[in-house]
All heavy atoms as an XYZ file, in Angstrom:
823
protein
N     145.534    125.809    108.181
C     145.345    126.958    108.913
C     143.877    127.474    108.855
O     143.413    127.374    107.593
C     146.279    128.050    108.484
C     146.069    129.416    109.163
S     147.163    130.663    108.570
C     148.288    130.701    110.010
N     143.353    127.833    109.830
C     141.882    128.226    109.734
C     141.728    129.699    109.411
O     142.602    130.575    109.856
C     141.107    127.842    111.058
C     141.177    126.550    111.445
C     140.551    126.306    112.885
C     140.245    125.666    110.440
N     140.663    130.149    108.739
C     140.422    131.586    108.306
C     138.919    131.791    108.509
O     138.098    130.966    108.366
C     140.834    131.738    106.874
C     142.292    131.605    106.647
N     143.292    132.505    106.981
C     142.969    130.544    106.005
C     144.436    132.069    106.529
N     144.333    130.850    106.071
N     138.696    132.991    108.721
C     137.364    133.652    108.705
C     136.809    133.710    107.432
O     137.192    134.441    106.608
C     137.307    134.998    109.461
C     137.672    134.981    110.896
C     137.694    136.340    111.484
N     137.965    136.345    112.883
C     138.001    137.483    113.651
N     137.554    138.637    113.097
N     138.272    137.370    114.936
N     135.909    132.945    107.017
C     135.288    132.754    105.701
C     133.792    132.861    105.776
O     133.112    132.529    106.709
C     135.757    131.586    104.983
C     137.323    131.517    104.840
C     137.795    130.206    103.976
C     139.347    130.327    103.870
N     139.715    129.301    102.874
N     133.236    133.341    104.614
C     131.776    133.174    104.458
C     131.452    132.789    102.919
O     132.324    132.797    102.021
C     131.246    134.520    104.651
C     131.280    135.504    103.553
C     130.353    135.684    102.524
C     132.291    136.374    103.398
C     130.412    136.467    101.567
C     132.494    137.174    102.386
C     131.412    137.411    101.450
N     130.343    132.222    102.880
C     129.701    131.732    101.564
C     128.302    132.302    101.518
O     127.555    132.168    102.470
C     129.752    130.201    101.375
C     128.976    129.794    100.239
C     131.235    129.662    101.311
N     127.886    132.739    100.260
C     126.572    133.174    100.019
C     125.939    131.897     99.234
O     126.552    131.451     98.143
C     126.551    134.419     99.097
C     125.162    134.895     98.638
C     124.305    135.230     99.796
C     125.476    135.958     97.651
N     124.724    131.559     99.640
C     124.037    130.478     98.874
C     123.122    130.994     97.885
O     122.555    132.103     98.146
C     123.462    129.433     99.760
O     122.206    130.049    100.350
C     124.491    128.969    100.944
N     122.650    130.152     97.033
C     121.643    130.567     96.083
C     120.326    130.861     96.792
O     119.399    131.543     96.112
C     121.329    129.546     95.049
O     121.074    128.243     95.562
N     120.058    130.227     97.916
C     118.807    130.632     98.593
C     119.063    131.800     99.601
O     118.139    132.070    100.371
C     118.356    129.310     99.426
C     117.899    128.270     98.505
N     116.786    128.279     97.630
C     118.510    127.067     98.304
C     116.677    127.199     96.972
N     117.718    126.327     97.305
N     120.032    132.477     99.500
C     120.268    133.734    100.206
C     120.773    133.500    101.600
O     120.884    134.519    102.483
N     121.355    132.308    101.943
C     121.944    132.078    103.294
C     123.369    132.588    103.305
O     124.135    132.273    102.415
C     121.810    130.717    103.679
C     120.441    130.345    104.204
C     119.457    130.019    103.295
C     120.098    130.476    105.502
C     118.224    129.663    103.684
C     118.781    130.225    105.899
C     117.845    129.755    104.967
O     116.584    129.540    105.579
N     123.761    133.297    104.318
C     125.082    133.758    104.536
C     125.687    132.800    105.675
O     125.315    132.828    106.679
C     125.097    135.159    105.076
C     126.466    135.820    105.315
C     127.177    136.035    103.813
C     126.377    137.189    105.938
N     126.508    131.833    105.162
C     127.232    130.862    106.007
C     128.469    131.494    106.422
O     129.384    131.842    105.561
C     127.497    129.612    105.218
C     126.231    129.098    104.534
C     125.374    128.368    105.449
N     124.256    127.634    104.880
C     123.046    127.396    105.233
N     122.635    128.074    106.458
N     122.076    126.839    104.627
N     128.718    131.621    107.864
C     129.909    132.235    108.240
C     130.477    131.346    109.177
O     129.858    130.640    110.072
C     129.510    133.504    108.978
C     128.748    134.547    108.099
C     130.729    134.075    109.739
C     128.233    135.739    108.785
N     131.836    131.330    109.143
C     132.631    130.510    110.117
C     134.138    130.563    110.051
O     134.706    131.495    109.207
N     134.860    129.809    110.773
C     136.245    129.822    110.855
C     136.659    128.378    110.406
O     136.486    127.470    111.059
C     136.843    129.998    112.151
C     138.256    130.034    112.173
C     136.422    131.541    112.711
N     137.091    128.334    109.131
C     137.358    127.025    108.410
C     138.600    127.024    107.471
O     139.256    128.108    107.296
C     136.094    126.609    107.527
C     134.796    126.475    108.248
C     135.921    127.823    106.481
N     138.935    125.864    107.059
C     140.035    125.768    106.036
C     139.529    126.271    104.718
O     140.239    126.996    104.123
C     140.560    124.194    105.973
C     141.291    123.747    107.179
N     142.512    124.250    107.503
C     140.765    122.981    108.199
C     142.865    123.555    108.626
N     141.922    122.879    109.103
N     138.547    125.526    104.160
C     138.071    125.913    102.800
C     136.622    126.346    102.918
O     135.840    126.042    103.753
C     137.937    124.520    102.093
C     139.369    123.779    102.062
S     140.611    124.704    101.114
C     140.033    124.508     99.466
N     136.334    127.335    101.965
C     134.901    127.749    101.766
C     133.882    126.729    101.751
O     132.838    126.872    102.411
C     134.867    128.761    100.610
C     135.389    130.103    100.734
N     136.782    130.292    100.467
C     134.894    131.246    101.411
C     136.978    131.666    100.752
N     135.889    132.162    101.301
N     134.150    125.572    101.031
C     133.159    124.606    100.922
C     132.873    123.826    102.365
O     131.806    123.322    102.454
C     133.740    123.517     99.923
C     134.810    122.752    100.457
C     135.290    121.582     99.494
N     136.385    120.966     99.946
C     137.686    121.025     99.232
N     137.701    121.606     98.125
N     138.734    120.416     99.743
N     133.693    124.018    103.274
C     133.465    123.580    104.616
C     132.262    124.122    105.291
O     131.610    123.637    106.276
C     134.664    123.711    105.640
C     135.997    123.004    105.021
O     135.772    121.924    104.360
O     137.040    123.323    105.438
N     131.836    125.285    104.725
C     130.705    126.066    105.277
C     129.328    125.551    104.652
O     128.271    125.826    105.322
C     130.886    127.579    105.061
C     131.973    128.241    105.701
C     132.148    129.573    105.169
C     131.660    128.274    107.163
N     129.426    124.959    103.577
C     128.198    124.474    102.840
C     127.454    123.390    103.649
O     128.011    122.498    104.192
C     128.479    124.071    101.443
C     129.065    125.069    100.657
C     129.491    124.606     99.294
C     128.037    126.221    100.380
N     126.117    123.371    103.523
C     125.284    122.427    104.189
C     124.612    121.539    102.954
O     124.574    122.043    101.836
C     124.153    123.040    105.004
C     124.745    123.656    106.244
C     123.702    124.358    107.120
O     122.430    124.181    106.829
N     124.102    125.011    108.157
N     124.136    120.464    103.258
C     123.481    119.683    102.139
C     122.494    120.502    101.440
O     121.555    121.155    102.065
C     122.894    118.492    102.853
C     123.771    118.283    104.043
C     124.069    119.704    104.492
N     122.486    120.456    100.162
C     121.573    121.203     99.455
C     121.957    122.721     99.013
O     121.353    123.334     98.209
N     122.988    123.170     99.734
C     123.393    124.507     99.459
C     124.183    124.557     98.056
O     124.880    123.639     97.581
C     124.423    125.017    100.480
C     123.903    125.414    101.728
O     122.622    125.753    101.741
O     124.721    125.720    102.756
N     123.890    125.696     97.299
C     124.658    126.005     96.070
C     125.369    127.246     96.216
O     124.662    128.318     96.409
C     123.655    125.985     94.834
C     122.871    124.647     94.566
N     123.438    123.627     94.101
C     121.559    124.225     94.995
C     122.658    122.656     94.018
N     121.506    123.011     94.594
N     126.627    127.264     96.253
C     127.477    128.504     96.517
C     127.292    129.531     95.316
O     127.327    129.148     94.147
C     128.896    127.992     96.635
C     128.921    126.764     95.904
C     127.558    126.094     95.946
N     127.133    130.767     95.766
C     127.087    131.890     94.863
C     128.150    132.907     95.170
O     127.920    134.198     95.062
C     125.739    132.547     94.858
C     124.507    131.478     94.544
S     124.739    130.736     92.971
C     124.470    132.221     91.756
N     129.317    132.447     95.572
C     130.449    133.265     95.829
C     130.680    133.217     97.368
O     129.890    132.689     98.142
N     131.750    133.849     97.730
C     132.197    133.995     99.153
C     133.287    134.900     99.407
O     133.720    135.603     98.393
N     133.921    134.799    100.506
C     135.092    135.694    100.771
C     135.439    135.507    102.248
O     135.341    134.462    102.908
N     135.818    136.613    102.807
C     136.383    136.650    104.163
C     135.537    137.605    105.025
O     134.797    138.411    104.509
C     137.816    137.073    104.229
C     138.672    136.128    103.436
C     138.889    136.356    101.996
C     139.177    134.986    103.914
C     139.585    135.459    101.224
C     139.962    134.135    103.181
C     140.119    134.360    101.862
N     135.533    137.476    106.321
C     134.812    138.315    107.176
C     135.572    138.799    108.472
O     136.603    138.265    108.839
C     133.540    137.681    107.672
C     133.751    136.486    108.499
C     133.934    135.210    108.212
C     133.840    136.496    110.009
N     134.074    134.426    109.269
C     133.977    135.069    110.353
C     133.637    137.409    111.000
C     134.118    134.723    111.674
C     133.828    137.052    112.375
C     134.054    135.809    112.642
N     135.228    139.916    108.975
C     135.728    140.390    110.222
C     134.717    141.346    110.836
O     133.739    141.610    110.205
C     136.993    141.381    109.859
C     137.913    141.521    111.063
O     137.553    140.987    112.164
O     138.887    142.008    110.777
N     134.963    141.592    112.068
C     134.002    142.426    112.791
C     134.592    143.850    113.159
O     135.810    143.776    113.805
C     133.474    141.752    114.136
C     132.572    140.569    113.656
C     132.490    142.739    115.005
C     132.012    139.728    114.725
N     134.011    144.820    112.843
C     134.424    146.242    113.219
C     133.688    146.590    114.418
O     132.378    146.995    114.387
C     134.250    147.186    112.041
C     134.675    148.674    112.400
O     134.716    149.012    113.634
O     134.780    149.555    111.493
N     134.219    146.286    115.644
C     133.444    146.601    116.898
C     133.240    148.005    117.121
O     132.184    148.337    117.677
C     134.301    145.879    118.042
C     134.251    144.486    118.059
C     135.463    143.734    117.514
C     133.185    143.670    118.536
C     135.439    142.365    117.517
C     133.095    142.349    118.469
C     134.282    141.645    117.904
O     134.253    140.271    117.961
N     134.019    148.948    116.712
C     133.824    150.306    116.865
C     132.525    150.758    116.171
O     131.807    151.576    116.710
C     135.084    151.137    116.423
O     136.240    150.609    117.175
C     134.937    152.641    116.687
N     132.462    150.367    114.966
C     131.308    150.755    114.060
C     130.197    149.776    114.257
O     129.140    150.050    113.429
C     131.739    150.930    112.645
N     130.259    148.657    114.935
C     129.259    147.736    115.084
C     128.934    147.170    113.631
O     127.642    146.963    113.294
C     128.048    148.085    115.962
C     127.238    146.949    116.311
O     127.707    145.953    116.715
N     125.910    147.139    116.213
N     129.950    146.711    112.876
C     129.718    146.246    111.554
C     130.335    144.848    111.299
O     131.404    144.582    111.823
C     130.243    147.267    110.480
C     129.783    148.534    110.541
C     130.353    149.245    109.292
N     131.650    149.267    109.091
C     132.400    149.794    108.009
N     131.717    150.197    106.979
N     133.664    149.651    108.077
N     129.561    143.997    110.472
C     130.135    142.812    109.980
C     130.656    143.172    108.699
O     129.994    143.662    107.829
C     129.020    141.832    109.821
C     129.443    140.489    109.122
C     130.503    139.711    109.921
C     128.256    139.657    108.975
N     131.970    143.074    108.495
C     132.531    143.486    107.201
C     133.058    142.271    106.419
O     133.719    141.455    106.924
C     133.887    144.386    107.538
C     134.571    144.828    106.237
C     133.584    145.649    108.299
N     132.396    142.012    105.329
C     132.619    141.018    104.333
C     133.623    141.548    103.281
O     133.517    142.716    102.888
C     131.357    140.542    103.754
C     130.331    140.153    104.765
C     129.088    139.791    104.015
C     130.728    138.992    105.682
N     134.524    140.745    102.805
C     135.393    141.272    101.748
C     135.985    140.061    100.945
O     135.869    138.887    101.323
C     136.642    141.931    102.476
O     137.403    141.043    103.252
N     136.705    140.511     99.860
C     137.369    139.578     99.027
C     136.557    138.596     98.180
O     135.422    138.888     97.912
N     137.070    137.439     97.963
C     136.394    136.391     97.050
C     136.978    135.066     97.498
O     137.972    134.805     97.980
C     136.606    136.636     95.604
C     138.130    136.505     95.217
C     138.420    136.724     93.736
N     138.031    138.049     93.333
C     137.211    138.211     92.284
N     136.919    137.215     91.439
N     136.813    139.365     91.892
N     136.107    134.088     97.150
C     136.471    132.625     97.458
C     137.229    132.241     96.201
O     136.862    132.469     95.133
C     135.216    131.831     97.544
O     135.445    130.389     97.356
N     138.356    131.471     96.527
C     139.188    130.971     95.483
C     138.247    129.998     94.552
O     138.367    129.869     93.270
C     140.353    130.157     95.956
C     141.182    129.612     94.893
C     142.056    130.385     94.164
C     141.255    128.313     94.653
C     142.931    129.815     93.120
C     142.030    127.682     93.645
C     142.870    128.518     92.937
N     137.433    129.091     95.175
C     136.716    128.141     94.404
C     135.366    128.738     93.920
O     134.932    128.315     92.863
C     136.241    126.969     95.476
C     137.576    126.207     95.850
O     138.377    125.938     94.907
O     137.637    125.741     97.033
N     134.805    129.638     94.615
C     133.369    130.105     94.239
C     133.329    131.582     93.820
O     132.230    131.960     93.339
C     132.410    129.920     95.436
C     132.427    128.615     96.000
C     132.494    128.332     97.394
C     132.328    127.417     95.150
C     132.534    127.138     97.943
C     132.334    126.276     95.816
C     132.368    125.995     97.092
N     134.406    132.387     93.746
C     134.396    133.700     93.268
C     133.745    134.667     94.195
O     133.578    134.399     95.451
N     133.568    135.758     93.659
C     133.146    137.021     94.468
C     131.562    136.726     94.711
O     130.856    136.140     93.824
C     133.246    138.248     93.576
C     132.870    139.571     94.359
C     133.402    140.798     93.515
O     132.551    141.319     92.721
O     134.471    141.208     93.803
N     131.070    137.195     95.797
C     129.643    136.894     96.015
C     128.758    137.640     94.994
O     128.949    138.728     94.557
C     129.369    137.509     97.389
C     130.571    138.251     97.931
C     131.725    137.833     96.857
N     127.760    136.887     94.649
C     126.755    137.358     93.567
C     125.474    137.721     94.289
O     124.461    137.237     94.367
C     126.391    136.164     92.648
C     127.639    135.536     91.954
C     128.384    136.592     91.197
O     127.755    137.395     90.297
N     129.732    136.724     91.371
N     125.616    139.088     94.816
C     124.605    139.664     95.623
C     123.202    139.743     94.879
O     122.189    139.679     95.451
C     124.892    141.000     96.220
C     126.141    140.957     97.092
C     127.379    141.440     96.740
C     126.298    140.332     98.387
N     128.306    141.216     97.824
C     127.666    140.509     98.842
C     125.348    139.650     99.101
C     127.995    140.002    100.046
C     125.908    139.196    100.343
C     127.148    139.329    100.806
N     123.264    139.904     93.525
C     122.079    140.097     92.784
C     121.208    138.890     92.661
O     120.056    139.023     92.264
N     121.628    137.761     93.088
C     120.813    136.599     92.992
C     119.884    136.397     94.128
O     118.970    135.567     94.158
C     121.623    135.306     92.818
C     122.633    135.325     91.570
C     122.404    134.962     93.989
N     119.936    137.155     95.124
C     119.054    137.034     96.258
C     118.400    138.310     96.557
O     118.845    139.447     96.274
C     119.794    136.617     97.549
C     120.481    135.295     97.420
C     120.961    137.644     97.949
N     117.081    138.264     97.047
C     116.327    139.403     97.538
C     116.382    139.514     98.976
O     116.333    140.687     99.484
C     114.863    139.238     97.009
C     114.775    139.296     95.567
O     115.415    140.025     94.940
N     113.945    138.459     95.015
N     116.456    138.403     99.706
C     116.463    138.411    101.091
C     117.652    137.538    101.609
O     117.958    136.454    101.130
C     115.216    137.799    101.739
O     114.000    138.529    101.332
C     115.167    137.771    103.279
N     118.530    138.261    102.399
C     119.744    137.644    102.887
C     119.471    137.123    104.297
O     118.859    137.818    105.246
C     120.936    138.613    102.995
C     122.199    138.079    103.466
C     122.716    137.009    102.461
C     123.227    139.124    103.688
N     119.647    135.687    104.429
C     119.394    135.105    105.705
C     120.731    135.079    106.534
O     121.689    134.450    106.067
C     118.796    133.722    105.525
C     117.549    133.738    104.635
N     116.415    134.000    105.075
C     117.462    133.326    103.426
C     115.554    133.989    104.226
N     116.067    133.604    103.047
N     120.675    135.729    107.570
C     121.911    135.892    108.395
C     121.895    135.338    109.676
O     120.712    135.337    110.368
C     122.284    137.478    108.588
C     123.541    137.741    109.347
C     122.402    138.040    107.147
N     122.880    134.604    110.339
C     122.742    134.103    111.695
C     122.405    135.136    112.776
O     122.904    136.290    112.696
C     124.221    133.581    112.014
C     124.712    133.307    110.547
C     124.204    134.346    109.664
N     121.559    134.807    113.646
C     121.016    135.650    114.680
C     122.084    136.496    115.400
O     121.996    137.543    115.879
C     120.336    134.834    115.740
C     119.571    135.608    116.820
C     118.362    136.420    116.372
O     117.810    136.195    115.372
N     118.161    137.514    117.084
N     123.275    135.820    115.525
C     124.343    136.506    116.296
C     124.780    137.886    115.772
O     125.444    138.615    116.447
C     125.622    135.522    116.252
N     124.496    138.139    114.486
C     124.839    139.357    113.839
C     123.759    140.337    113.691
O     123.825    141.368    113.022
C     125.408    139.039    112.470
C     126.591    138.033    112.559
C     126.486    136.773    112.244
C     127.877    138.528    112.934
C     127.443    135.807    112.437
C     128.885    137.601    113.077
C     128.703    136.215    112.816
O     129.658    135.409    113.030
N     122.667    140.029    114.426
C     121.424    140.986    114.409
C     121.664    142.490    114.474
O     121.173    143.300    113.792
C     120.430    140.547    115.381
C     119.133    141.463    115.350
C     118.096    140.889    116.333
N     117.266    139.784    115.797
C     116.374    139.827    114.937
N     115.991    141.001    114.452
N     115.639    138.864    114.550
N     122.430    142.822    115.424
C     122.641    144.372    115.704
C     123.577    145.041    114.805
O     123.775    146.143    114.960
C     122.963    144.520    117.163
O     124.308    143.947    117.430
N     124.170    144.333    113.950
C     125.286    144.842    113.175
C     124.901    145.257    111.744
O     123.996    144.586    111.052
C     126.503    143.748    113.049
C     127.204    143.480    114.331
S     128.410    142.323    113.945
C     128.895    142.031    115.716
N     125.537    146.381    111.233
C     125.324    146.684    109.803
C     126.272    145.759    109.052
O     127.343    145.392    109.599
C     125.807    148.234    109.615
O     125.033    148.996    110.536
C     125.680    148.566    108.145
N     125.834    145.426    107.949
C     126.677    144.501    107.057
C     127.097    145.202    105.779
O     126.206    145.693    105.099
C     125.783    143.147    106.769
C     125.313    142.413    107.970
C     126.724    142.180    105.972
C     124.306    141.447    107.696
N     128.301    145.129    105.514
C     128.868    145.703    104.311
C     129.846    144.659    103.661
O     130.452    143.873    104.322
C     129.669    147.083    104.547
C     128.740    148.058    105.133
C     130.822    146.761    105.454
N     129.925    144.796    102.355
C     130.841    144.090    101.603
C     131.878    144.971    100.910
O     131.421    145.869    100.110
C     130.208    143.239    100.522
C     131.126    142.511     99.575
C     131.785    141.324    100.105
C     131.347    142.909     98.270
C     132.788    140.692     99.270
C     132.227    142.302     97.475
C     132.976    141.209     97.937
O     133.781    140.538     97.044
N     133.205    144.764    100.949
C     134.160    145.539    100.328
C     134.858    144.701     99.348
O     135.470    143.693     99.679
C     135.246    146.047    101.506
C     134.724    146.922    102.466
O     133.709    147.655    102.212
N     135.319    146.933    103.643
N     134.582    145.023     98.120
C     135.025    144.119     97.025
C     136.483    144.472     96.687
O     137.146    145.363     97.285
N     136.980    143.858     95.638
C     138.332    144.022     95.225
C     138.582    145.540     94.683
O     139.670    146.075     94.717
C     138.773    143.078     94.109
C     138.797    141.645     94.684
O     139.018    141.561     95.866
O     138.574    140.756     93.867
N     137.547    146.138     94.263
C     137.621    147.478     93.716
C     136.412    148.269     94.289
O     135.454    147.662     94.756
C     137.616    147.570     92.184
O     136.287    147.297     91.679
C     138.702    146.769     91.576
N     136.497    149.597     94.397
C     135.280    150.338     94.858
C     134.006    150.038     94.068
O     132.962    150.192     94.664
C     135.746    151.854     94.693
C     137.137    151.733     94.799
C     137.502    150.521     94.086
N     134.153    149.696     92.809
C     132.889    149.363     91.974
C     132.224    148.204     92.604
O     131.059    147.842     92.358
C     133.185    149.087     90.608
C     133.624    150.252     89.829
O     133.670    151.410     90.411
N     133.745    150.178     88.403
N     132.879    147.296     93.192
C     132.379    145.979     93.756
C     131.788    146.127     95.300
O     131.422    145.119     95.782
C     133.309    144.860     93.696
C     133.573    144.556     92.167
N     134.871    144.489     91.680
C     132.739    144.377     91.135
C     134.692    144.211     90.356
N     133.571    144.054     89.997
N     132.007    147.222     95.846
C     131.542    147.461     97.246
C     130.103    147.418     97.160
O     129.488    147.864     96.356
C     132.105    148.729     97.809
C     133.443    148.903     97.997
O     134.213    147.866     97.964
N     134.041    149.933     98.443
N     129.463    146.889     98.211
C     128.024    146.713     98.375
C     127.537    146.832     99.741
O     128.007    146.102    100.712
C     127.739    145.231     97.840
C     126.242    144.973     97.639
C     125.630    145.361     96.567
C     125.568    144.257     98.599
C     124.410    145.170     96.336
C     124.223    143.892     98.366
C     123.577    144.464     97.275
N     126.608    147.820    100.039
C     126.075    148.065    101.329
C     124.961    147.070    101.515
O     123.811    147.339    101.091
C     125.609    149.411    101.457
C     125.184    149.803    102.834
O     124.948    148.927    103.652
O     125.008    151.015    103.060
N     125.355    145.900    101.990
C     124.379    144.750    102.121
C     123.052    145.138    102.911
O     121.994    144.821    102.445
C     125.068    143.569    102.759
C     124.062    142.417    103.027
C     126.291    143.107    101.979
N     123.285    145.814    104.116
C     122.159    146.173    104.965
C     121.187    147.064    104.322
O     120.013    146.908    104.574
C     122.744    146.741    106.204
O     123.296    145.784    107.004
N     121.712    147.955    103.550
C     120.561    148.863    102.887
C     120.096    148.353    101.527
O     119.126    148.920    101.033
C     121.260    150.313    102.816
O     122.307    150.227    101.775
N     120.652    147.473    100.799
C     120.435    147.030     99.581
C     119.465    145.686     99.568
O     118.709    145.401     98.566
C     121.606    146.737     98.709
C     122.425    148.064     98.658
C     122.222    149.027     97.485
N     122.099    148.415     96.155
C     123.113    148.279     95.263
N     124.281    148.676     95.673
N     122.781    147.850     94.157
N     119.638    144.879    100.534
C     118.880    143.613    100.708
C     118.002    143.590    101.914
O     118.397    144.172    102.961
C     119.896    142.550    100.681
C     120.773    142.252     99.490
C     121.808    141.071     99.914
C     120.017    141.901     98.224
N     116.967    142.872    101.855
C     116.144    142.543    103.096
C     116.940    141.558    103.830
O     117.523    140.627    103.288
C     114.787    141.981    102.682
N     116.914    141.785    105.217
C     117.695    140.897    106.055
C     116.686    140.154    106.894
O     115.918    140.641    107.560
C     118.826    141.642    106.926
C     119.633    142.582    106.098
C     119.487    140.689    107.787
C     120.677    141.851    105.178
N     116.947    138.836    106.988
C     116.218    137.848    107.926
C     117.204    137.154    108.741
O     118.113    136.628    108.212
C     115.470    136.896    107.008
C     114.787    135.793    107.813
O     113.974    136.235    108.739
O     115.167    134.735    107.651
N     116.960    137.187    109.985
C     117.907    136.617    110.911
C     117.369    135.183    111.399
O     116.154    135.049    111.637
C     118.115    137.479    112.135
C     118.731    138.735    111.767
C     118.059    139.826    111.529
C     120.144    138.802    111.804
C     118.728    141.044    111.033
C     120.770    139.943    111.235
C     120.083    141.128    110.909
O     120.657    142.285    110.481
N     118.200    134.204    111.451
C     117.880    132.957    111.798
C     118.724    132.223    112.978
O     119.841    132.812    113.031
C     117.860    131.911    110.650
C     119.224    131.539    110.050
C     119.910    130.398    110.439
C     119.814    132.454    109.144
C     121.138    130.074    109.943
C     121.064    132.142    108.582
C     121.706    131.011    109.067
O     122.978    130.720    108.629
N     118.265    131.388    113.602
C     119.078    130.723    114.648
C     119.848    129.748    114.044
O     119.423    128.860    113.263
C     118.204    130.030    115.802
C     117.602    131.034    116.652
O     118.036    132.163    116.927
N     116.369    130.837    117.060
N     121.176    129.861    114.167
C     122.158    128.817    113.501
C     123.518    129.095    113.759
O     123.984    130.122    114.191
């Protein structure tokens, strides 16, 4: 069964897709720094990231200064909802965002 998943890489790339396993999102040379699930809140125009990857754990936002996000999400605010309120992270306001074609 396919699921909406994302992986954060050590170079700050947010890999997003609909895949079986989080590792299916990785490209050669990528080193995963956590992952989870994603959804789009169309009303609020937000990309909502949540949860954790079974294989890679919760995203380690502190390892990146700039987050590289696919161009398709340019107009959206990005938030991460962790397992507890302590783990929530307002990605758009806490990290520099760079958009790439991909």
